[in-house]
C-alpha positions in Angstrom: 7.0 17.5 7.6 7.8 17.0 4.3 6.5 14.2 2.4 7.8 13.1 -1.3 7.4 11.0 -3.4 10.5 9.5 -6.0 11.6 6.9 -8.4 12.7 3.2 -6.7 16.2 3.1 -6.0 17.8 -0.4 -5.0 19.3 1.2 -2.1 14.9 1.4 -0.7 14.6 -2.1 -1.1 16.5 -3.3 2.2 14.0 -1.2 3.9 10.9 -1.8 2.3 12.1 -5.3 3.6 12.8 -4.5 7.1 9.3 -2.5 7.1 7.3 -5.1 5.7 8.8 -7.6 7.9 6.8 -5.7 11.2 5.3 -7.5 13.2 1.9 -5.2 13.9 2.2 -4.3 10.3 1.7 -7.2 8.7 -0.7 -8.2 10.9 -3.1 -4.8 9.6 -1.8 -5.2 6.3 -3.2 -8.5 6.5 -3.3 -9.9 2.4 0.5 -10.1 2.5 2.7 -13.1 3.1 2.1 -15.7 5.5 5.7 -15.8 6.8 7.2 -11.9 6.1 10.5 -13.7 6.5 10.7 -15.8 3.4 13.4 -13.6 1.5 12.3 -15.2 -1.2 8.9 -14.7 -1.2 9.5 -10.8 -0.8 11.9 -10.8 -3.3 9.8 -12.8 -5.8 7.0 -10.2 -4.5 9.3 -7.1 -5.3 10.0 -8.2 -8.7 6.2 -8.9 -9.1 5.1 -5.8 -8.7 8.0 -3.9 -10.5 7.5 -6.0 -13.6 3.1 -4.9 -12.6 3.0 -1.3 -12.1 2.2 1.7 -13.4 3.7 3.9 -11.4 6.6 2.8 -8.5 7.6 5.0 -5.7 9.3 5.6 -2.5 7.6 8.0 0.4 10.0 10.0 1.7 9.7 11.7 5.1 12.1 14.5 5.9 14.9 13.4 3.9 15.0 9.4 5.0 13.3 6.6 3.2 9.5 5.5 5.0 7.7 3.6 2.7 6.1 3.3 -0.7 3.3 3.6 -2.7 2.4 2.3 -6.0 -0.5 2.1 -8.8 -0.8 -1.2 -10.1 -2.6 -3.7 -12.3 -4.9 -3.3 -15.6 -6.1 -0.3 -16.9 -10.2 0.4 -15.4 -9.0 -2.3 -13.1 -5.9 -0.8 -11.2 -5.7 -0.7 -7.7 -3.4 1.6 -5.4 -0.9 0.1 -2.4 0.9 1.9 0.2 3.4 1.2 2.5 4.3 3.1 5.8 6.9 2.5 9.1 4.7 1.9 11.6 7.1 5.1 13.2 5.1 7.4 11.0 1.6 6.1 11.6 -0.9 8.8 12.5 1.4 11.3 11.7 -0.2 12.1 8.0 2.4 10.5 6.2 -0.1 8.1 4.2 -2.3 10.7 3.8 0.0 13.1 2.2 1.9 10.4 0.2 -1.6 8.6 -1.8 -2.6 12.4 -2.3 1.1 12.4 -4.3 0.5 9.5 -6.0 -2.9 10.3 -7.0 -2.1 13.6 -8.7 0.6 12.0 -9.9 -1.4 9.1 -11.8 -4.7 10.6 -12.6 -6.5 7.6 -14.2 -9.4 6.6 -13.1 -11.4 4.6 -11.4 -8.6 3.9 -9.2 -9.6 0.8 -6.3 -7.5 -0.3 -3.2 -8.3 -2.3 -0.3 -7.8 -2.8 3.1 -9.4 -5.6 5.8 -12.3 -4.3 7.5 -10.7 -4.2 11.3 -7.4 -1.6 9.4 -9.4 1.5 10.5 -6.2 3.8 9.8 -5.6 2.3 6.6 -9.5 3.1 5.6 -9.5 6.3 7.0 -6.4 6.9 5.0 -8.4 6.2 1.7 -11.3 7.7 2.3 -9.5 11.6 3.2 -8.5 10.5 -0.4 -11.5 10.0 -1.7 -11.9 7.1 -2.2 -15.3 5.9 -1.9 -16.6 2.2 0.4 -17.9 -0.3 -3.3 -18.2 -3.6 -1.8 -17.4 -5.8 1.4 -15.8 -9.5 0.6 -13.6 -12.1 2.1 -11.1 -12.9 1.2 -7.5 -15.4 2.8 -5.8 -13.4 4.2 -2.0 -14.9 4.2 -0.3 -12.3 7.0 -3.5 -13.6 9.3 -3.1 -17.7 8.4 -7.5 -17.6 7.7 -10.0 -15.8 5.3 -11.1 -12.4 6.6 -13.4 -9.6 5.7 -12.0 -6.5 3.2 -13.9 -3.3 1.9 -13.2 -2.9 -1.9 -12.7 1.5 -2.6 -13.2 2.9 -5.5 -11.8 6.5 -6.6 -13.4 7.9 -9.5 -16.5 6.9 -11.7 -16.8 3.2 -11.2 
């Protein structure tokens, strides 16, 4: 399978919205909105992401839009984020996409956060060189309660 990153196009955003309303993906991501079907909240989220992202990319697998990946935040505290279509989980797509993003953004350190029970995302982050630096508790809107999250770093901390 060929995985590539490209600039986000307006036509990608409805695909992202569909992916980000998948109930299982929303539960695993945990820190999304309480109501993933709230169109206004989704639009506001994407406007913020477009405004504050250092790099925002569409993930393409064999020519099909399957997700997105981004680096956002202030220098020295930038974080990575990604969202991959559940149909592509366990197939190396997230790992390949994150590796491509990390090759494009050479600034270090970079941070990541994941729900402590999101084994798939934690595995992807570790394969890409991220190391756990802390655990914290935070409110997970998608789950409607506080949960444990893992904070990871790539490069100097």
